[in-house]
Backbone bond lengths (Angstrom), bond angles and torsions (degrees), N, CA, C in turn:
res aa  C-N    CA-C-N  psi(-1)  N-CA   C-N-CA  omega(-1)  CA-C   N-CA-C  phi
1 M - - - 1.453 - - 1.522 109.22 -
2 S 1.280 116.57 132.53 1.455 119.52 175.12 1.507 109.24 -89.24
3 T 1.280 117.24 151.72 1.460 121.64 176.31 1.508 108.96 -123.31
4 L 1.323 116.12 137.35 1.464 120.69 179.91 1.512 108.58 -160.40
5 P 1.308 117.37 132.37 1.466 118.48 177.22 1.524 110.08 -60.71
6 F 1.347 117.65 137.52 1.462 120.52 177.18 1.513 111.30 -66.77
7 K 1.327 114.12 -48.25 1.453 118.84 -169.68 1.510 110.09 -81.98
8 Q 1.299 115.39 93.34 1.437 118.00 -177.24 1.510 109.49 -90.12
9 T 0.655 95.02 140.43 1.430 87.58 -179.20 1.492 100.59 -76.65
10 S 16.574 118.14 -107.03 1.439 138.20 157.17 1.499 111.26 -130.52
11 R 1.208 86.75 94.63 1.453 87.85 179.11 1.520 110.93 -67.07
12 S 1.361 118.25 133.24 1.459 122.15 -176.91 1.520 111.26 -74.49
13 S 1.327 115.14 161.76 1.461 119.04 177.41 1.522 110.38 -62.48
14 Q 1.350 115.58 -32.57 1.455 118.63 177.27 1.520 110.53 -62.80
15 S 1.308 115.49 -41.17 1.462 119.31 179.55 1.521 110.74 -65.34
16 Q 1.328 115.82 -38.42 1.458 118.26 178.35 1.529 110.80 -58.78
17 K 1.319 115.95 -39.78 1.459 119.16 178.89 1.522 111.11 -66.50
18 L 1.346 115.41 -32.31 1.446 119.46 -177.09 1.519 112.79 -69.23
19 I 1.347 115.90 -26.55 1.458 119.67 -174.43 1.519 112.21 -54.42
20 S 1.335 114.84 -44.69 1.459 118.24 -176.55 1.520 112.10 -73.67
21 Q 1.339 116.89 -13.25 1.453 119.64 -175.61 1.523 111.82 -100.28
22 R 1.319 118.81 -9.00 1.449 121.34 -171.89 1.515 112.23 -103.61
23 I 1.322 113.94 179.32 1.455 119.59 -175.71 1.521 110.13 -76.75
24 D 1.312 116.63 127.53 1.454 121.51 176.13 1.535 108.06 -61.31
25 P 1.349 118.25 124.80 1.469 119.35 -178.86 1.527 112.79 -53.99
26 A 1.333 117.63 -35.66 1.467 119.34 -179.90 1.525 110.67 -62.80
27 C 1.338 116.32 -38.43 1.470 119.69 177.00 1.521 110.58 -69.85
28 L 1.322 115.26 -40.65 1.467 119.77 -178.82 1.532 110.69 -61.43
29 M 1.336 116.27 -42.29 1.467 119.99 -176.36 1.527 112.38 -70.34
30 R 1.318 116.95 -15.41 1.473 118.83 177.26 1.529 111.45 -77.30
31 I 1.328 116.74 -12.97 1.462 120.21 173.98 1.527 107.77 -77.48
32 K 1.305 117.29 120.61 1.465 120.46 -174.97 1.521 112.75 -69.74
33 S 1.307 116.80 -38.63 1.458 120.35 -175.93 1.524 111.33 -76.51
34 L 1.334 115.95 120.99 1.463 119.91 177.22 1.531 111.03 -61.95
35 E 1.326 115.14 -38.82 1.461 118.91 -178.51 1.525 110.44 -64.04
36 L 1.314 116.23 -40.04 1.469 119.31 -179.61 1.526 110.94 -69.10
37 R 1.346 116.55 -36.48 1.469 119.27 174.51 1.531 110.12 -58.64
38 A 1.335 114.13 -48.96 1.464 119.30 -177.65 1.520 110.85 -61.99
39 K 1.307 115.12 -43.58 1.472 119.80 -179.00 1.529 110.08 -63.03
40 S 1.324 116.76 -38.85 1.463 120.44 179.70 1.520 111.10 -61.36
41 V 1.325 116.08 -42.02 1.466 119.86 -178.98 1.524 110.54 -70.35
42 V 1.332 115.73 -48.26 1.464 119.99 -174.19 1.511 111.34 -66.65
43 E 1.314 116.64 -48.33 1.455 118.99 -175.00 1.518 111.78 -74.69
44 G 1.322 115.89 -14.46 1.462 118.39 176.46 1.509 112.38 -67.55
45 T 1.327 115.45 -50.55 1.464 116.88 -170.60 1.510 115.67 -144.81
46 W 1.313 118.88 -10.14 1.450 119.31 -163.03 1.510 111.24 -116.62
47 K 1.306 116.52 88.20 1.458 120.08 -178.54 1.516 109.68 -137.33
48 G 1.322 114.82 143.56 1.461 120.03 172.10 1.501 114.82 56.52
49 L 1.331 116.70 44.71 1.456 118.66 -171.84 1.510 114.49 -101.20
50 H 1.303 119.69 -2.84 1.448 117.94 177.34 1.510 110.83 -154.03
51 R 1.287 116.48 156.60 1.450 123.80 166.65 1.513 106.51 -131.58
52 S 1.315 116.46 135.19 1.455 119.39 -176.68 1.515 111.48 -78.84
53 P 1.335 117.49 146.74 1.453 119.87 175.31 1.514 112.94 -81.68
54 Y 1.318 119.32 -4.41 1.449 121.92 -174.12 1.520 110.76 -85.70
55 H 1.316 116.88 133.74 1.450 121.46 -178.02 1.519 110.50 -124.15
56 G 1.299 116.47 154.06 1.450 121.43 175.38 1.508 108.52 -157.40
57 F 1.299 117.43 -149.10 1.442 121.00 -179.75 1.513 109.63 -111.86
58 S 1.297 115.20 124.54 1.443 118.09 -179.98 1.512 108.86 -157.02
59 V 1.288 116.89 -145.88 1.462 120.19 -168.81 1.526 113.84 -91.75
60 E 1.313 119.05 -22.15 1.454 119.80 -173.60 1.525 110.05 -106.24
61 F 1.338 115.32 116.68 1.453 120.40 179.32 1.533 110.00 -70.15
62 T 1.344 115.96 137.21 1.455 118.15 178.46 1.521 112.98 -119.94
63 E 1.356 118.05 -41.15 1.458 118.68 -176.53 1.530 109.15 -168.04
64 Y 1.346 115.56 171.47 1.457 121.30 174.61 1.529 110.14 -102.95
65 R 1.317 115.12 153.74 1.450 120.65 166.10 1.511 107.94 -143.81
66 E 1.328 115.92 156.52 1.458 120.44 -175.54 1.525 110.67 -67.43
67 Y 1.336 115.39 141.47 1.464 120.82 179.78 1.529 110.18 -67.21
68 T 1.292 116.83 138.14 1.461 122.13 174.10 1.517 108.35 -129.06
69 P 1.355 117.17 148.57 1.466 119.26 -179.71 1.530 111.38 -52.94
70 G 1.315 114.74 134.71 1.462 120.07 -177.79 1.511 112.71 106.37
71 D 1.341 116.52 -20.35 1.463 119.12 176.83 1.522 109.83 -69.85
72 D 1.304 115.79 150.00 1.455 121.05 178.02 1.532 108.90 -70.97
73 P 1.339 118.58 117.12 1.470 120.18 -177.54 1.522 113.43 -62.43
74 R 1.335 117.16 -16.95 1.470 118.91 178.58 1.519 111.65 -63.38
75 H 1.335 116.59 -20.14 1.468 119.19 -177.05 1.523 112.71 -97.53
76 I 1.332 116.53 6.00 1.465 119.40 175.34 1.531 108.79 -72.26
77 D 1.314 116.25 136.70 1.464 120.53 174.55 1.528 107.24 -85.27
78 W 1.329 116.45 99.29 1.466 120.18 -173.90 1.521 112.03 -71.94
79 K 1.311 117.90 -29.15 1.467 120.06 177.05 1.526 110.11 -65.61
80 L 1.306 115.53 -42.63 1.468 119.46 178.00 1.523 110.15 -67.30
81 A 1.330 116.72 -36.13 1.463 120.71 178.30 1.529 110.68 -62.96
82 A 1.333 115.90 -39.84 1.463 119.68 179.83 1.528 111.38 -65.18
83 R 1.311 115.79 -35.59 1.475 119.32 -178.57 1.513 111.97 -78.79
84 S 1.321 117.35 -36.41 1.471 120.93 -170.68 1.525 113.42 -106.89
85 N 1.328 115.89 -12.05 1.475 121.09 -174.14 1.537 111.32 60.45
86 Q 1.283 116.14 25.47 1.469 121.47 174.94 1.530 108.38 -131.05
87 H 1.282 114.37 154.50 1.463 118.66 -177.98 1.532 110.41 -105.62
88 F 1.305 114.06 124.88 1.457 119.99 178.35 1.530 109.59 -124.59
89 I 1.295 113.92 145.78 1.457 121.44 177.60 1.526 108.34 -95.36
90 K 1.314 114.73 133.69 1.464 118.30 172.30 1.526 108.25 -76.13
91 R 1.272 115.18 124.19 1.460 119.04 178.49 1.520 108.30 -99.25
92 F 1.301 114.30 126.39 1.455 119.50 -176.32 1.519 110.71 -111.86
93 E 1.286 113.78 149.83 1.451 118.68 174.55 1.514 108.29 -75.03
94 E 1.292 117.15 135.10 1.458 120.16 -179.59 1.512 111.01 -60.09
95 E 1.318 112.97 142.03 1.456 117.21 177.70 1.528 110.19 -59.02
96 T 1.305 115.25 -33.90 1.453 118.71 173.24 1.523 107.28 -113.57
97 N 1.313 116.47 111.03 1.458 120.48 -176.65 1.507 111.28 -64.06
98 L 1.279 116.73 -40.29 1.453 121.60 -174.13 1.517 108.97 -133.14
99 C 1.316 115.67 143.78 1.458 120.26 176.83 1.529 107.19 -115.68
100 C 1.308 115.95 113.73 1.466 120.70 -174.26 1.528 110.06 -114.71
101 H 1.313 115.39 125.71 1.464 121.76 176.25 1.533 107.76 -109.13
102 M 1.324 116.29 122.76 1.464 120.81 -180.00 1.521 109.91 -106.09
103 L 1.319 116.50 128.47 1.462 123.44 -179.92 1.523 107.63 -110.64
104 L 1.319 116.41 111.90 1.467 121.17 -172.07 1.523 111.20 -111.54
105 D 1.313 116.19 123.64 1.464 123.58 176.97 1.533 109.33 -84.86
106 L 1.319 116.66 118.80 1.472 119.99 175.21 1.530 109.58 -122.09
107 S 1.312 116.81 41.88 1.463 121.24 175.16 1.522 109.41 -72.33
108 S 1.326 115.86 172.69 1.470 120.25 -173.90 1.526 113.15 -62.12
109 S 1.318 117.21 -33.80 1.466 118.48 -178.80 1.517 111.91 -63.59
110 M 1.336 116.76 -22.27 1.465 120.17 178.38 1.528 111.72 -73.34
111 Q 1.345 117.16 -7.33 1.470 119.82 179.19 1.529 112.44 -86.25
112 F 1.316 116.78 -4.30 1.468 119.26 -178.32 1.523 110.45 -67.42
113 D 1.326 115.16 141.51 1.465 119.11 173.95 1.509 110.36 -152.73
114 S 1.309 115.09 146.55 1.462 121.33 171.94 1.522 110.34 -126.76
115 L 1.332 115.92 5.15 1.465 119.79 -175.05 1.526 113.14 -119.64
116 G 1.316 116.59 4.39 1.457 119.41 -178.52 1.513 113.30 98.07
117 Y 1.298 117.70 -4.95 1.459 122.66 173.65 1.511 107.23 -146.04
118 S 1.321 116.21 151.18 1.465 119.69 -170.64 1.528 112.26 -92.02
119 K 1.322 113.68 170.64 1.463 119.48 174.06 1.529 110.29 -62.13
120 S 1.326 116.93 -34.81 1.468 118.89 179.33 1.524 110.93 -68.08
121 D 1.344 117.54 -36.24 1.475 119.95 175.27 1.530 110.08 -59.46
122 Y 1.312 114.94 -45.55 1.465 120.84 -178.71 1.530 109.99 -65.63
123 A 1.338 115.97 -44.78 1.467 120.20 -177.62 1.531 111.04 -66.47
124 K 1.325 116.52 -39.61 1.469 118.84 177.40 1.527 110.92 -62.49
125 T 1.313 115.96 -39.22 1.470 119.12 178.19 1.521 110.55 -65.36
126 L 1.316 116.15 -37.57 1.464 119.74 176.89 1.530 110.62 -62.50
127 V 1.322 116.88 -45.43 1.469 120.68 179.08 1.527 110.38 -62.99
128 A 1.323 116.18 -44.77 1.470 119.85 179.75 1.525 110.78 -61.70
129 T 1.321 116.08 -37.60 1.464 119.88 179.16 1.519 110.85 -66.09
130 F 1.330 115.97 -44.38 1.463 119.96 175.93 1.528 109.86 -57.38
131 A 1.330 116.07 -50.30 1.464 120.53 -176.14 1.521 111.52 -62.39
132 Y 1.310 115.87 -41.15 1.472 119.77 179.50 1.523 110.36 -63.67
133 F 1.320 115.47 -46.62 1.463 119.64 -179.34 1.522 110.72 -62.73
134 L 1.312 116.82 -45.62 1.459 120.41 -179.37 1.521 111.10 -60.51
135 S 1.322 117.07 -36.97 1.463 119.81 179.15 1.522 111.08 -66.15
136 T 1.321 117.35 -35.40 1.468 119.52 178.51 1.519 111.53 -71.21
137 Q 1.337 116.42 -22.57 1.456 121.15 -179.60 1.523 113.03 -94.46
138 R 1.344 116.52 3.82 1.471 121.92 -176.42 1.525 111.00 62.72
139 D 1.303 116.64 33.48 1.458 122.62 176.09 1.525 109.73 -99.66
140 A 1.312 115.60 154.98 1.461 120.42 178.16 1.525 109.78 -87.32
141 S 1.309 115.85 143.14 1.464 120.10 176.41 1.515 109.36 -137.36
142 G 1.314 115.40 148.76 1.449 122.08 177.36 1.520 109.57 -142.10
143 L 1.306 116.36 166.52 1.466 119.97 -174.79 1.520 110.81 -142.06
144 I 1.323 115.19 135.26 1.461 122.06 170.45 1.520 107.05 -122.73
145 I 1.324 116.82 119.27 1.465 121.53 175.99 1.528 107.93 -100.37
146 F 1.319 115.65 132.57 1.462 118.50 -176.76 1.528 110.50 -142.24
147 H 1.324 114.74 162.30 1.474 122.61 168.41 1.522 104.53 -144.21
148 E 1.354 118.77 -107.34 1.467 116.70 175.46 1.519 111.18 -76.63
149 H 1.330 116.37 -17.46 1.462 121.65 171.75 1.518 107.57 -148.02
150 I 1.310 115.87 174.68 1.466 119.52 179.85 1.528 109.12 -72.61
151 D 1.320 115.58 127.00 1.461 121.29 -175.45 1.525 112.07 -94.42
152 S 1.325 116.62 -41.95 1.462 119.09 179.63 1.522 109.45 -156.80
153 I 1.321 114.07 154.98 1.461 120.46 -178.54 1.529 108.80 -134.64
154 V 1.310 115.88 129.07 1.461 122.13 169.29 1.524 106.24 -113.75
155 P 1.330 118.54 105.94 1.471 119.54 -178.43 1.524 111.75 -57.48
156 A 1.322 115.55 146.93 1.466 120.36 -177.55 1.524 110.48 -70.58
157 R 1.312 115.09 127.29 1.460 121.70 177.85 1.520 109.25 -151.82
158 F 1.305 114.31 160.71 1.461 118.45 164.30 1.516 107.09 -115.56
159 T 1.284 115.80 98.93 1.460 122.11 176.78 1.517 108.24 -138.13
160 R 1.305 115.12 166.61 1.461 119.52 -176.55 1.524 111.85 -60.22
161 G 1.313 117.70 -36.81 1.455 119.64 -175.65 1.516 115.37 -95.52
162 Q 1.334 117.37 5.98 1.460 119.70 -174.17 1.523 112.68 -64.29
163 L 1.306 116.88 -43.41 1.470 119.53 179.59 1.522 110.03 -60.22
164 R 1.331 116.49 -42.66 1.468 119.91 -179.94 1.524 111.01 -62.26
165 R 1.349 117.14 -40.86 1.470 120.10 178.97 1.531 110.89 -61.85
166 I 1.308 116.73 -41.61 1.468 119.86 179.50 1.528 110.74 -66.86
167 L 1.320 116.79 -41.87 1.468 119.88 -179.57 1.524 111.06 -64.45
168 I 1.320 117.20 -36.88 1.473 120.24 178.31 1.528 110.13 -62.80
169 E 1.324 117.02 -42.85 1.468 119.73 178.54 1.526 111.43 -64.44
170 L 1.316 115.76 -37.64 1.466 119.60 -179.56 1.523 112.29 -68.38
171 E 1.319 116.82 -26.53 1.470 120.68 -178.24 1.523 112.05 -77.15
172 R 1.327 117.27 -14.63 1.465 119.63 -179.30 1.527 110.10 -68.13
173 P 1.341 117.50 139.70 1.468 119.38 179.13 1.521 111.10 -67.04
174 P 1.331 117.58 145.05 1.477 120.93 179.52 1.523 110.34 -60.30
175 Q 1.325 115.23 143.76 1.453 120.89 -177.67 1.532 112.79 -116.45
176 G 1.307 117.33 -21.20 1.453 120.48 -164.89 1.510 115.68 -87.15
177 T 1.310 114.36 176.58 1.462 121.28 176.15 1.530 109.17 -122.17
178 H 1.332 116.65 -78.43 1.460 120.04 -175.12 1.524 112.17 -79.18
179 T 1.331 114.25 165.95 1.457 120.85 174.79 1.520 109.25 -102.81
180 N 1.306 116.19 129.53 1.459 122.22 174.24 1.523 107.93 -128.64
181 L 1.330 116.14 100.93 1.458 120.23 -176.58 1.528 112.21 -76.16
182 V 1.329 116.64 -24.67 1.454 120.22 -172.38 1.523 111.42 -67.31
183 S 1.327 116.46 -44.67 1.457 120.48 -174.30 1.528 112.74 -57.96
184 P 1.336 119.83 -52.25 1.475 118.37 -178.77 1.517 112.99 -68.06
185 L 1.336 116.49 -34.32 1.461 118.55 -179.83 1.527 111.07 -69.64
186 K 1.340 116.67 -40.37 1.459 119.22 176.56 1.525 110.74 -63.54
187 H 1.325 115.38 -39.96 1.464 119.21 177.40 1.527 110.55 -60.42
188 A 1.329 115.87 -42.76 1.469 119.53 179.14 1.521 110.64 -63.45
189 V 1.321 116.44 -43.40 1.467 120.35 179.73 1.524 110.96 -59.65
190 E 1.322 116.02 -42.41 1.473 120.43 -172.88 1.529 113.52 -82.04
191 T 1.316 117.96 -24.84 1.474 118.53 -171.27 1.521 115.01 -111.61
192 I 1.329 118.68 -21.32 1.468 119.25 -178.73 1.522 108.41 -85.40
193 K 1.304 115.77 106.76 1.465 121.24 -175.42 1.519 112.46 -88.27
194 K 1.303 115.82 -36.02 1.462 119.37 -176.71 1.523 109.38 -92.81
195 R 1.306 115.72 129.95 1.460 117.07 -177.30 1.527 110.54 -66.84
196 G 1.309 114.09 144.20 1.458 119.75 -177.33 1.517 109.84 -170.36
197 L 1.302 115.54 -149.46 1.459 121.59 -177.53 1.525 109.49 -107.98
198 V 1.322 116.40 127.29 1.462 122.08 175.81 1.525 107.60 -113.68
199 V 1.323 116.34 123.80 1.466 121.44 -176.94 1.525 108.98 -116.15
200 L 1.312 116.98 117.21 1.469 122.37 177.05 1.520 108.87 -100.75
201 I 1.330 116.02 125.77 1.470 121.48 -177.84 1.518 108.12 -122.61
202 S 1.323 116.30 115.53 1.468 120.84 -174.08 1.524 108.73 -161.95
203 D 1.339 115.40 160.65 1.470 117.95 170.86 1.530 110.78 -84.57
204 L 1.312 116.70 -10.80 1.466 123.26 179.13 1.520 111.99 58.26
205 M 1.324 116.06 34.09 1.458 121.11 177.40 1.527 109.51 -83.27
206 T 1.295 115.56 61.44 1.454 121.85 -178.16 1.519 108.81 -161.87
207 S 1.305 116.22 174.53 1.454 119.79 176.07 1.521 110.18 -62.96
208 V 1.321 116.00 140.59 1.466 119.57 178.98 1.527 110.12 -110.50
209 D 1.329 116.37 21.86 1.472 120.39 -177.40 1.527 112.29 -57.66
210 E 1.328 116.23 -41.88 1.467 120.32 -176.47 1.525 112.63 -91.09
211 L 1.330 116.23 -5.63 1.464 119.42 -175.34 1.520 110.99 -61.59
212 N 1.319 116.27 -43.74 1.464 121.10 -178.55 1.532 110.59 -59.19
213 T 1.312 116.50 -45.68 1.469 120.89 -177.89 1.525 111.89 -63.66
214 Q 1.321 115.94 -49.05 1.466 119.37 -175.15 1.528 111.54 -69.63
215 L 1.327 117.50 -39.51 1.466 119.21 176.33 1.529 110.04 -64.38
216 G 1.332 115.54 -36.15 1.458 119.95 177.66 1.522 111.78 -61.79
217 Y 1.343 116.85 -41.21 1.470 120.56 178.08 1.530 110.56 -62.07
218 L 1.338 115.43 -44.49 1.468 118.72 179.91 1.523 111.12 -61.26
219 R 1.323 116.61 -43.89 1.459 120.37 -179.37 1.533 110.71 -66.32
220 A 1.338 115.79 -37.08 1.466 119.26 179.73 1.521 111.72 -64.65
221 K 1.321 117.05 -25.57 1.468 120.56 178.18 1.524 111.90 -86.78
222 G 1.325 116.15 4.58 1.461 119.97 173.87 1.507 115.10 91.10
223 H 1.328 117.23 7.53 1.459 119.24 -179.73 1.533 110.87 -79.56
224 E 1.316 115.01 144.00 1.458 120.09 166.49 1.532 106.47 -83.40
225 V 1.311 116.75 134.41 1.464 119.69 -174.50 1.529 109.88 -125.87
226 A 1.316 115.57 135.61 1.470 121.59 175.34 1.527 108.71 -126.34
227 L 1.295 115.56 139.97 1.461 121.31 179.01 1.525 108.83 -121.55
228 F 1.319 116.39 117.80 1.461 121.62 175.33 1.528 108.05 -104.45
229 Q 1.311 116.33 115.37 1.462 120.22 176.13 1.530 108.43 -96.90
230 I 1.317 115.59 119.03 1.459 121.47 -176.57 1.533 109.06 -101.32
231 L 1.304 116.56 121.51 1.462 121.21 -177.88 1.522 110.61 -131.99
232 D 1.318 114.78 149.01 1.456 120.65 172.13 1.527 108.11 -84.28
233 P 1.324 118.68 142.10 1.471 119.67 179.89 1.529 113.02 -54.22
234 A 1.325 117.32 -33.53 1.467 120.11 -179.09 1.528 111.32 -65.99
235 E 1.308 117.30 -29.54 1.464 120.79 177.88 1.522 111.31 -72.45
236 V 1.306 115.38 -30.39 1.466 119.57 -177.30 1.524 111.03 -76.13
237 H 1.321 116.38 -35.27 1.473 120.08 -172.60 1.529 114.17 -111.82
238 L 1.331 117.79 -18.36 1.464 122.36 -172.85 1.540 110.21 45.88
239 N 1.299 114.88 50.96 1.466 120.23 -174.22 1.530 111.98 -93.75
240 F 1.337 115.60 48.62 1.456 120.06 172.22 1.526 108.11 -87.90
241 H 1.323 116.96 154.26 1.459 119.91 -172.71 1.515 114.09 -112.34
242 E 1.307 117.55 -15.92 1.459 119.90 -175.88 1.529 110.56 -125.29
243 T 1.306 113.84 152.66 1.463 118.94 174.86 1.528 109.06 -60.19
244 A 1.299 114.33 134.66 1.466 119.10 -176.40 1.518 108.96 -148.72
245 I 1.299 115.17 167.14 1.470 120.49 173.56 1.514 107.94 -92.35
246 F 1.319 115.44 122.04 1.456 120.93 178.77 1.529 108.94 -103.89
247 E 1.286 115.08 140.22 1.463 120.79 -176.89 1.518 110.61 -119.97
248 D 1.319 114.99 131.52 1.463 120.17 171.84 1.522 107.16 -75.05
249 L 1.326 116.72 113.15 1.457 120.18 -174.47 1.521 112.86 -68.42
250 E 1.328 117.23 -18.04 1.461 118.97 -178.05 1.524 112.59 -94.80
251 T 1.348 117.89 -23.44 1.466 119.41 179.93 1.525 112.47 -115.66
252 G 1.335 116.70 -16.82 1.452 120.40 -177.35 1.518 113.78 82.45
253 E 1.337 117.96 -2.73 1.461 121.72 179.92 1.525 110.18 -65.67
254 R 1.338 115.94 139.77 1.460 120.48 -178.27 1.524 109.96 -122.73
255 I 1.335 114.52 150.04 1.448 119.38 179.21 1.524 108.37 -151.71
256 S 1.322 115.75 139.45 1.459 120.60 175.52 1.525 108.19 -83.66
257 L 1.314 115.85 132.72 1.461 118.67 -170.29 1.518 110.60 -144.41
258 N 1.328 115.32 135.90 1.471 120.83 170.11 1.521 107.45 -93.41
259 P 1.326 119.14 107.17 1.469 121.50 -174.40 1.529 113.03 -57.60
260 K 1.332 117.89 -32.83 1.464 119.68 -177.73 1.527 110.66 -65.32
261 I 1.338 115.55 -36.15 1.466 119.95 179.49 1.526 111.09 -77.62
262 A 1.313 115.35 -38.46 1.475 119.57 -174.28 1.518 113.22 -84.36
263 Q 1.322 116.55 -13.49 1.466 118.65 -169.89 1.535 112.93 -59.37
264 E 1.341 117.11 -44.21 1.462 119.32 -175.74 1.525 111.03 -62.16
265 Y 1.343 116.48 -47.77 1.458 119.89 -179.73 1.529 110.46 -64.82
266 Y 1.326 114.83 -43.20 1.469 119.18 -179.95 1.517 110.29 -58.04
267 L 1.320 117.44 -47.73 1.465 120.42 -177.15 1.521 111.69 -65.74
268 Q 1.335 117.16 -32.89 1.471 119.82 175.89 1.525 110.28 -61.96
269 Q 1.342 115.07 -47.88 1.465 119.43 -179.60 1.527 111.26 -66.28
270 F 1.309 115.44 -42.48 1.461 120.71 -179.25 1.527 110.37 -62.06
271 N 1.328 116.71 -47.65 1.464 119.97 -178.14 1.536 111.95 -66.60
272 A 1.338 116.44 -35.24 1.466 119.36 177.02 1.540 110.44 -64.02
273 H 1.328 115.24 -40.36 1.464 119.80 177.19 1.527 110.71 -63.12
274 Q 1.319 115.33 -44.01 1.471 119.77 179.04 1.521 110.97 -62.04
275 D 1.317 116.58 -42.12 1.472 119.90 178.76 1.525 111.16 -60.21
276 S 1.335 115.88 -40.34 1.462 119.65 179.34 1.518 111.37 -61.31
277 I 1.319 115.24 -44.89 1.471 119.99 -179.34 1.525 110.73 -62.53
278 Q 1.311 115.77 -47.04 1.467 119.04 -176.79 1.529 111.32 -67.78
279 T 1.312 117.14 -34.53 1.464 120.24 176.53 1.520 110.67 -63.68
280 I 1.334 116.28 -43.65 1.466 120.53 178.15 1.525 110.34 -60.49
281 C 1.318 116.30 -45.08 1.468 119.59 -177.66 1.528 111.20 -64.92
282 R 1.317 116.43 -41.79 1.480 118.67 178.03 1.525 109.99 -62.60
283 K 1.323 116.09 -43.66 1.468 120.63 -177.97 1.517 111.40 -62.35
284 Q 1.323 116.99 -37.82 1.469 120.77 -175.00 1.525 113.09 -94.63
285 G 1.332 117.02 -0.97 1.465 119.15 -179.25 1.519 112.32 69.08
286 V 1.324 115.62 38.33 1.459 122.04 -178.95 1.534 109.35 -100.26
287 H 1.331 116.42 134.62 1.466 119.97 175.11 1.538 108.06 -69.41
288 Y 1.316 117.15 118.17 1.467 120.40 179.71 1.528 110.00 -109.97
289 H 1.336 115.27 131.38 1.464 119.60 178.65 1.521 109.18 -138.65
290 K 1.304 116.21 120.88 1.466 121.32 175.01 1.521 108.06 -95.60
291 L 1.320 115.59 124.96 1.460 120.19 178.82 1.518 108.93 -123.15
292 T 1.313 116.80 119.34 1.459 118.94 169.55 1.523 107.66 -84.87
293 T 1.319 115.46 154.02 1.466 119.13 -169.72 1.527 113.80 -72.81
294 D 1.321 116.97 -1.60 1.465 119.18 173.05 1.533 111.44 -97.39
295 T 1.332 116.65 6.25 1.464 120.90 179.14 1.521 109.97 -88.53
296 P 1.333 118.38 126.79 1.472 118.72 175.09 1.528 110.09 -56.55
297 L 1.292 116.06 134.49 1.468 119.76 -176.60 1.521 112.07 -59.28
298 E 1.315 116.65 -32.93 1.463 119.32 -178.99 1.522 111.58 -61.32
299 V 1.319 116.14 -34.18 1.461 119.74 -179.19 1.520 110.54 -69.00
300 G 1.332 116.04 -46.48 1.454 119.13 178.92 1.514 112.13 -61.84
301 L 1.308 116.66 -41.25 1.454 120.07 -179.76 1.519 111.59 -69.95
302 S 1.310 116.82 -36.51 1.468 119.49 176.76 1.525 110.11 -63.10
303 D 1.322 116.16 -41.49 1.463 119.75 177.14 1.523 110.76 -61.09
304 F 1.332 116.35 -42.07 1.456 120.47 -179.91 1.524 111.26 -62.18
305 L 1.325 116.25 -46.04 1.462 119.49 -178.27 1.518 111.83 -68.25
306 T 1.315 115.79 -34.84 1.461 118.91 175.29 1.526 110.11 -64.49
307 D 1.329 115.34 -40.76 1.465 121.03 178.45 1.519 110.93 -62.58
308 R 1.332 116.84 -42.19 1.479 121.00 179.55 1.519 111.88 -63.26
309 A 1.323 115.00 -37.09 1.465 119.34 -175.28 1.518 112.62 -78.78
310 A 1.336 115.93 -14.97 1.475 119.43 -174.95 1.522 110.86 -71.08
């Protein structure tokens, strides 16, 4: 029996060249350790690719600026004041250059696979790769796992044990059924005070009616937002050849279906859903990236970083 959710919802030439040079996802998923998967991806090709524009007070001095009322006098350079008779504040680079919050969908539809590993396996590896990379860059990372409600939260921090805390949460077996995008996004809007990067990772096999509103709130608060849509190649093409029973992984509903007959209608609905998502992302200035689970992670991440730098 085949299983497939009913409700279905540019890669650059450089990326195409990268495909043959990167780790085959099927090989990557055979590595049991999430940390080792992440390390393999990061140390392969992805180092030193960004510096955050956000500054605060921390350990590394970067520049001076003139003192203004309200500044903490502890940061005045008194030696410079004695020489110049002016007061300047030492501006330090934040100990954590970037604060990244990752929102991971682990609903039942994320368990679908046609390649021997599921969308959730792929998405967890993506999150682990982000977290590993951010830790090497002295950036803060946090994680919210959700399905029909928020399942677990790892607050964003840059500490020695932060990567381990995120990996432990990722190792937990999925518990959820339906997808509810509103709950984690509303939580992010209400609780993330410091502007940074919010990354939503989901197959988006659900209504996107509220997506526009919630992404708009995040953008209005000054956050940079990225949306990674994780799909199985079979969901994109519905390239099954025989009549089979298809099961909605989120409701358990089953239906006998001839894929050759249903393919045209399915693709119409699927493409309309995709258009809606991409329109919302363009409207809200959200980085949108569709990754099928046969795409080497390095390619998707390279596309994302290229998009950020543009």
